[in-house]
C-alpha positions in Angstrom: 66.6 15.1 238.5 64.5 12.2 239.4 66.2 9.0 240.5 64.7 5.6 240.4 61.2 4.5 239.0 59.8 6.1 235.8 61.3 9.3 234.2 57.8 10.6 233.7 55.7 11.5 236.8 52.6 11.2 234.7 53.2 7.5 234.2 53.9 7.0 237.9 50.9 8.7 239.4 48.5 9.5 236.6 48.0 12.8 235.0 44.6 13.8 236.3 43.7 17.4 236.6 43.3 17.4 240.4 42.5 20.7 242.1 44.5 22.1 244.9 47.9 23.6 245.6 49.8 20.4 244.6 47.1 18.5 242.8 47.9 19.7 239.2 50.6 18.5 236.9 53.2 21.3 236.6 55.5 21.3 233.7 54.6 17.7 232.9 55.4 16.4 236.4 52.7 15.3 238.9 54.0 16.7 242.1 51.8 14.5 244.4 53.0 11.4 242.7 56.6 12.6 242.9 56.3 13.3 246.6 54.8 9.9 247.2 57.5 8.3 245.3 60.2 10.1 247.2 58.5 9.7 250.6 60.1 6.4 251.4 63.5 7.8 250.9 63.3 11.3 252.3 61.8 10.6 255.6 62.4 14.1 257.1 61.8 16.3 254.1 59.2 19.1 254.5 56.5 19.8 252.0 58.3 23.0 250.9 61.5 21.1 250.3 59.6 18.5 248.2 58.0 21.3 246.2 61.4 22.8 245.5 62.7 19.5 244.2 59.7 19.3 241.8 60.4 22.8 240.6 64.1 22.0 240.0 63.1 19.0 238.0 60.7 21.1 236.0 63.5 23.7 235.3 65.8 21.0 234.2 63.4 19.7 231.6 62.6 23.3 230.4 66.3 23.9 230.0 66.7 20.8 227.9 63.9 22.0 225.6 65.4 25.5 225.4 68.9 24.1 224.5 67.4 22.0 221.8 65.6 25.0 220.4 68.9 27.0 220.5 70.7 24.3 218.6 68.0 24.1 215.9 68.1 27.9 215.4 71.9 27.9 215.3 71.8 25.1 212.7 69.3 27.1 210.6 71.4 30.2 210.8 74.5 28.3 209.7 72.7 26.7 206.8 71.4 30.1 205.7 74.9 31.5 205.8 76.1 28.7 203.6 73.4 29.5 201.0 74.2 33.3 201.3 77.9 32.6 200.8 77.2 30.4 197.8 75.0 33.1 196.3 77.7 35.7 197.0 80.3 33.7 195.2 78.1 33.1 192.2 77.1 36.7 191.9 79.9 39.0 193.0 79.2 42.6 193.8 80.8 44.5 191.0 83.2 47.1 192.4 83.4 50.5 190.7 85.6 50.4 187.7 88.0 53.2 188.8 88.3 56.2 191.0 90.0 58.0 188.1 88.3 59.7 185.1 88.7 59.0 181.4 90.8 62.1 181.2 93.3 60.6 183.6 93.9 57.6 181.3 94.1 59.8 178.2 96.9 61.8 179.9 98.6 58.6 180.9 98.4 57.3 177.3 100.0 60.5 175.9 102.8 60.4 178.5 103.6 56.7 178.1 104.0 57.2 174.3 106.4 60.2 174.9 108.9 57.9 176.6 109.7 56.3 173.2 110.9 59.8 172.0 113.1 60.0 175.1 114.6 56.6 174.3 115.4 57.0 170.6 118.8 56.3 169.3 120.2 57.5 166.0 119.5 60.6 164.0 116.4 62.1 165.4 113.6 63.6 163.3 112.9 67.3 163.2 109.7 66.6 165.2 111.8 65.5 168.2 109.9 67.1 171.2 112.7 67.1 173.7 115.4 69.8 173.4 117.7 67.8 175.7 117.8 64.9 173.3 119.8 64.9 170.1 121.4 62.6 167.6 123.4 59.7 169.1 125.3 56.6 168.3 125.5 57.3 164.6 128.3 54.7 164.0 126.4 51.7 165.4 127.2 48.6 163.3 130.3 50.1 161.7 132.5 47.5 163.4 130.8 44.9 161.2 130.2 47.1 158.1 126.5 47.4 158.6 124.2 50.3 159.5 122.6 49.6 162.9 121.6 53.2 163.7 118.2 53.8 165.2 116.2 51.7 167.6 115.6 52.3 171.3 117.8 52.3 174.4 116.0 49.9 176.7 116.1 52.0 179.9 118.5 54.4 181.7 121.6 53.1 179.9 122.6 53.2 176.2 122.5 49.6 175.1 120.2 48.4 172.4 119.1 45.0 173.7 117.2 43.2 170.9 114.9 41.0 173.1 113.2 43.7 175.1 113.2 46.1 172.2 111.3 43.7 170.0 108.9 42.8 172.8 108.2 46.5 173.2 107.1 46.7 169.6 105.0 43.6 169.8 103.0 44.7 172.8 102.6 48.2 171.4 101.4 46.8 168.1 98.9 44.5 169.9 97.5 47.6 171.7 97.2 49.5 168.4 95.4 46.6 166.8 92.8 46.5 169.7 92.6 50.1 170.6 93.8 52.0 167.6 90.4 53.7 167.2 90.6 55.0 170.7 94.2 56.2 170.1 92.9 58.0 167.0 90.1 59.7 168.9 92.6 61.0 171.4 95.1 62.1 168.7 97.7 59.5 169.9 97.6 57.0 167.1 100.4 58.6 165.1 102.6 58.7 168.2 102.1 55.0 168.7 102.7 53.9 165.1 105.8 56.2 165.0 107.2 54.4 168.0 106.5 51.0 166.4 108.0 52.0 163.1 111.2 53.4 164.8 111.7 49.9 166.2 110.8 47.9 163.1 113.0 50.0 160.9 115.8 49.1 163.1 114.9 45.4 163.1 114.9 45.4 159.3 118.4 46.8 159.4 119.5 44.2 161.9 118.2 41.3 159.8 120.9 41.5 157.1 120.2 38.1 155.6 117.9 35.1 156.2 120.1 33.5 158.9 122.0 36.6 160.2 120.4 38.9 162.7 122.1 41.5 165.0 120.6 41.3 168.4 122.6 43.8 170.4 124.6 47.0 170.0 126.9 48.0 172.9 129.0 46.3 175.5 126.6 46.3 178.5 129.3 45.6 181.1 131.4 48.5 179.9 128.4 50.8 179.3 127.1 50.2 182.9 130.4 51.7 184.2 129.7 55.0 182.5 127.4 57.9 183.3 127.1 60.2 180.3 124.6 61.6 177.8 124.1 59.3 174.8 124.9 62.2 172.5 128.4 62.3 174.1 129.1 58.6 174.1 132.9 58.0 174.1 133.3 54.2 174.5 133.3 51.5 171.8 129.9 50.1 170.8 130.4 46.6 169.4 127.5 44.8 167.6 126.6 41.2 168.1 125.0 38.8 165.7 123.0 35.6 165.6 123.7 33.1 162.9 123.6 29.4 162.1 126.6 28.7 164.3 125.6 31.2 167.0 121.8 30.9 167.2 119.4 32.6 169.6 115.9 31.4 169.2 114.3 33.9 171.7 115.5 37.1 170.0 114.8 35.8 166.5 111.3 34.6 167.3 110.4 37.7 169.3 111.6 39.9 166.5 109.5 37.8 164.1 106.5 38.4 166.4 107.2 42.1 166.4 107.3 42.4 162.6 104.3 40.2 162.1 102.2 42.2 164.5 103.5 45.5 163.1 102.7 44.3 159.5 99.0 44.3 160.5 99.3 47.8 162.0 100.6 49.2 158.6 98.6 46.9 156.3 96.2 49.6 155.2 98.3 52.7 155.6 101.5 51.4 154.0 101.0 48.0 152.4 104.4 47.9 150.8 106.1 48.4 154.2 103.7 45.8 155.7 104.7 43.2 153.1 108.4 43.9 153.8 107.9 43.4 157.6 106.0 40.1 156.9 108.7 38.8 154.7 111.3 39.4 157.4 109.1 37.9 160.0 108.7 34.7 158.1 112.4 34.3 157.6 113.3 35.1 161.2 110.8 32.6 162.5 112.2 29.9 160.2 115.7 30.8 161.4 114.6 30.7 165.1 112.8 27.3 164.7 115.5 25.7 162.6 118.4 26.5 164.9 116.9 26.1 168.3 119.1 27.4 171.1 118.9 29.9 173.9 120.7 33.1 173.2 121.6 33.3 176.9 123.6 30.1 176.5 125.2 30.8 173.1 125.9 34.4 174.3 126.4 34.2 178.1 127.4 37.9 178.4 123.7 38.8 178.2 122.9 36.8 181.4 123.4 39.6 183.9 121.1 41.9 181.9 118.4 40.1 179.9 118.8 36.5 180.7 116.3 34.1 179.1 114.6 31.3 180.9 113.8 29.4 177.7 112.8 29.9 174.1 109.7 27.7 173.8 107.3 30.5 174.7 108.8 32.7 172.0 108.3 30.0 169.4 104.6 29.8 170.2 104.4 33.6 170.4 106.0 34.1 167.1 104.0 31.4 165.3 100.8 32.8 166.8 101.4 36.3 165.4 102.4 34.9 162.1 99.1 33.0 161.9 97.2 36.2 162.5 99.3 38.1 160.0 99.2 35.4 157.2 96.2 33.2 157.9 98.5 30.3 157.0 97.2 27.2 158.8 100.7 25.8 159.2 101.3 28.3 161.9 98.1 27.4 163.6 98.9 23.7 163.5 102.3 24.6 164.9 100.8 26.1 168.1 98.0 23.7 168.6 99.5 20.3 167.9 102.9 18.9 168.9 104.6 22.1 169.8 101.5 23.3 171.7 101.4 20.1 173.8 105.1 20.4 174.4 105.5 24.1 175.2 102.2 25.7 176.1 101.8 24.3 179.6 98.1 24.0 179.3 96.1 24.1 182.5 99.2 25.5 184.3 98.3 29.0 184.9 101.1 31.5 184.7 100.8 34.6 186.8 103.0 37.0 184.8 103.8 38.2 181.3 107.1 39.8 180.5 109.9 40.3 177.9 111.2 36.9 179.1 108.1 34.8 179.5 105.3 35.2 176.9 103.2 32.1 177.8 100.5 34.2 179.4 100.3 36.4 176.3 100.1 33.3 174.1 97.2 32.0 176.1 95.3 35.2 175.8 96.2 35.8 172.1 95.0 32.4 171.1 91.9 32.5 173.3 91.0 35.6 171.3 90.9 33.4 168.2 88.7 30.8 169.9 86.3 33.5 171.2 86.1 35.9 168.3 87.0 34.2 165.0 87.4 30.5 165.4 88.9 28.9 162.3 86.8 26.8 160.0 88.8 23.6 160.7 87.9 20.0 160.8 91.1 19.1 162.5 90.2 18.0 166.0 93.7 18.7 167.2 93.4 22.4 166.2 90.1 22.8 167.9 91.1 21.0 171.1 94.3 23.0 171.2 92.5 26.3 170.9 90.1 25.2 173.7 93.1 24.4 175.8 94.4 27.9 175.3 91.0 29.3 176.1 90.6 27.3 179.4 94.2 28.2 180.4 93.5 31.9 179.7 90.4 31.6 182.0 92.7 30.1 184.7 95.1 33.0 184.2 92.3 35.5 184.9 91.3 33.5 188.0 94.9 33.9 189.2 94.7 37.7 188.7 91.3 38.3 190.4 91.7 38.9 194.1 88.3 37.4 195.0 88.9 34.2 193.1 89.5 31.0 195.0 92.8 30.6 193.1 93.9 34.2 193.4 97.7 34.7 193.1 98.9 35.3 196.6 101.9 37.4 195.9 100.6 41.0 195.8 101.1 43.9 198.1 98.7 44.8 200.8 97.5 47.6 198.5 96.6 45.0 195.9 99.4 45.3 193.4 100.5 42.1 191.6 104.0 41.6 192.6 106.6 39.2 191.2 110.1 40.4 192.0 112.0 43.4 193.5 113.7 44.5 190.3 111.4 46.4 188.0 108.3 45.0 189.7 105.7 47.3 188.2 106.2 45.8 184.7 104.4 42.6 185.9 101.4 44.5 187.3 101.0 46.7 184.2 101.4 43.6 181.9 98.8 41.7 184.0 96.5 44.6 183.8 96.9 44.8 180.0 96.2 41.1 179.5 93.2 41.3 181.8 91.9 44.3 179.9 92.3 42.6 176.5 90.5 39.5 177.8 87.6 41.4 179.4 87.0 43.0 176.0 87.2 39.7 174.2 84.6 38.2 176.5 82.4 41.2 176.2 82.7 41.3 172.4 81.9 37.6 172.2 78.9 38.1 174.6 80.3 35.7 177.2 78.8 36.7 180.5 81.3 35.2 182.8 84.2 32.8 183.4 84.2 30.2 186.2 86.9 30.1 188.9 86.4 26.9 190.9 82.6 27.4 190.7 82.7 31.2 191.3 81.6 33.3 188.4 83.3 36.5 187.3 82.0 38.9 184.7 84.1 40.8 182.1 83.5 43.9 184.1 85.1 42.4 187.1 88.1 41.4 185.1 88.2 44.9 183.7 88.1 46.3 187.2 91.2 44.4 188.1 93.0 45.9 185.1 91.9 49.4 186.2 93.1 48.8 189.7 96.6 47.9 188.5 96.7 51.0 186.3 95.3 53.2 189.1 98.0 52.0 191.4 100.7 53.3 189.0 98.8 56.6 188.8 98.9 57.2 192.5 95.9 55.4 193.9 97.9 53.4 196.4 98.8 53.4 200.1 101.9 55.6 199.4 100.0 58.2 197.4 103.0 57.9 195.1 102.8 58.2 191.3 105.0 55.9 189.3 104.5 57.3 185.8 107.0 60.1 185.2 105.4 63.4 184.4 101.9 62.5 185.6 100.5 64.8 188.3 103.1 66.3 190.6 104.2 63.5 193.0 106.1 61.5 190.4 109.7 60.3 190.6 112.1 63.3 190.3 115.4 61.4 190.5 114.9 58.7 187.8 117.9 56.5 187.2 118.4 57.8 183.7 121.6 59.3 182.3 120.2 61.6 179.8 117.6 63.0 182.2 120.1 63.5 185.0 122.8 65.4 183.1 122.0 69.0 182.0 122.2 69.9 178.3 124.2 73.1 178.9 127.0 72.7 176.4 129.3 71.0 178.8 130.5 67.6 177.7 130.7 65.0 180.5 132.7 61.9 179.8 132.1 58.3 180.9 133.7 59.1 184.3 133.1 62.8 184.9 129.4 62.4 184.4 129.2 60.7 187.7 129.0 64.0 189.4 125.4 64.0 188.3 124.7 60.5 189.3 125.6 61.5 192.9 123.8 64.8 192.8 121.1 65.2 195.4 119.0 67.5 193.3 116.1 66.4 191.0 116.9 65.5 187.4 117.2 68.7 185.3 115.3 66.9 182.4 112.0 65.1 182.7 111.9 61.7 181.0 108.1 61.9 180.4 106.2 58.6 180.3 108.7 56.3 182.0 107.1 53.7 184.3 109.6 53.1 187.2 110.3 49.8 188.9 108.0 50.7 191.8 107.5 49.4 195.4 108.8 46.3 197.0 106.4 43.7 198.4 106.3 45.5 201.7 105.1 48.6 199.9 108.2 50.7 200.4 109.7 52.9 197.7 112.7 55.3 197.5 113.0 57.9 194.8 116.8 57.8 194.3 119.0 57.8 191.3 121.2 55.1 192.8 118.1 52.8 193.2 117.7 51.3 189.8 115.7 48.3 191.0 112.8 50.7 192.0 113.6 53.9 190.1 114.6 52.9 186.5 112.1 53.0 183.7 112.1 50.7 180.6 110.4 50.9 177.2 108.4 47.7 177.6 106.6 48.9 180.7 105.6 52.1 178.9 104.4 50.1 176.0 102.1 48.1 178.2 101.0 51.2 180.1 100.1 52.9 176.8 97.8 50.0 175.8 96.3 49.8 179.3 95.6 53.5 179.4 94.1 53.5 175.9 91.7 50.7 176.6 90.6 52.2 180.0 90.1 55.6 178.4 86.9 54.2 176.8 84.9 54.0 180.0 82.3 51.6 178.8 84.6 49.0 177.5 85.7 48.4 173.9 84.2 46.2 171.3 87.4 45.0 169.8 87.7 44.0 166.1 86.6 40.4 165.4 89.5 40.1 163.0 92.6 42.1 162.2 92.5 41.2 158.5 
């Protein structure tokens, strides 16, 4: 580097094009001038040394130019990457819908619906497909002088819990309303409607008067100490009722939702039955809303089994289904005005949907209305309320989608939505079902995408998420484990299920003696086809063991959602859902 004088040799000694070894300007420096400039200081330097200094100065300048060019190029590359990333976010590469075929989903649908035959209580029809199941619990309700036979056992035990049973019927009815034509094409519609009616027949029996509803049969604490076939039950089965002095908003409102949804399923095939269901639904909802109280508080014995975290979501859920079933604007005003503002948690995006928390379902159900058949209303409150449901449903989908900036973090490494250890798969299947519904609503409404913090996602991408959750259940997962009983070969063989684990060989096993089969190390002698087990933990581990109910028990509500999910996915190109159910 030069020191002293001018930085530019050309200014110091002129830039003439002199001829000779050192007479030319090299790299912008006049070597002669530089030598003259340095002569008074160097004294003893040779000509070669002076030339080397000139060359070093030239190299330094060239280096500065090169570094500047590198910086410019790097900045350009970085800017280009920003634009590429923005473009990638705006236009996602659509992943293949599924690695499974339509036939796989049709099989899954058929199996999931069979689980309701496995779970039936009461006097079974002659069409009962399982030789190891027979009539059971034929005296239910006799302690209170009512007939409460029928209905479904919720899981591997023999209690008829009203809240999850009604939810099962609501979800299955929703699936029939959307995908009934697909179920018909695959010869599964009658199985679906039979399962719904088995529940709603029981709910009608349980609703003995306008303000009295039986919400449970069986003492769960006592029942869970037994291991016996339901056909051989030998312990008391008390029945429990809700009334004006012992209210339970969640169960009453969910049962109203179930009967309102089912009334639309049977509207054309059995209009009289449909009208009966609707009448019960209206009365039950009125009861639920008039006497607001959590059934878990008024009846604390349910807390270890089906504890409710609140009844507000059930009120919105029940009113929403009643609006669809009746067209009565009072129900729409209910969910969009004061109650909507108080209970709906707009712009708070739930990440799960279950027998306990229906808010995510409410968002999607009312977004359907906004997308496909918006009411002719001049009420700004109604329209703004529906828009709030639609935007919140969009946010819910953004939580589901793994590529979204707001993607729900709690999922396994294999991509399964995961909420809790006990019966974890229900949340993944329910999420998949809601996503499938929503993708078909968007496609039917010709909406090309939703926005997640500026990133656009198409209906097909939402549908792909739904298929991914279904495929995981069907064995496309890091464990290569199937979680739907009876599907393929690698399904759970030691389901936590009394009836399935005890052989139907004429031997009667009592409450206590049946435990020999609970502790048996052999596979269940009977296959409970269609059960969706609890599934893996967050770390993607799973144990197929009878004494592992958290992971290896199946429940009706998971099979109901799996049936709807499989039905919708069995139509590979997506489904144009009905604009209206009327």
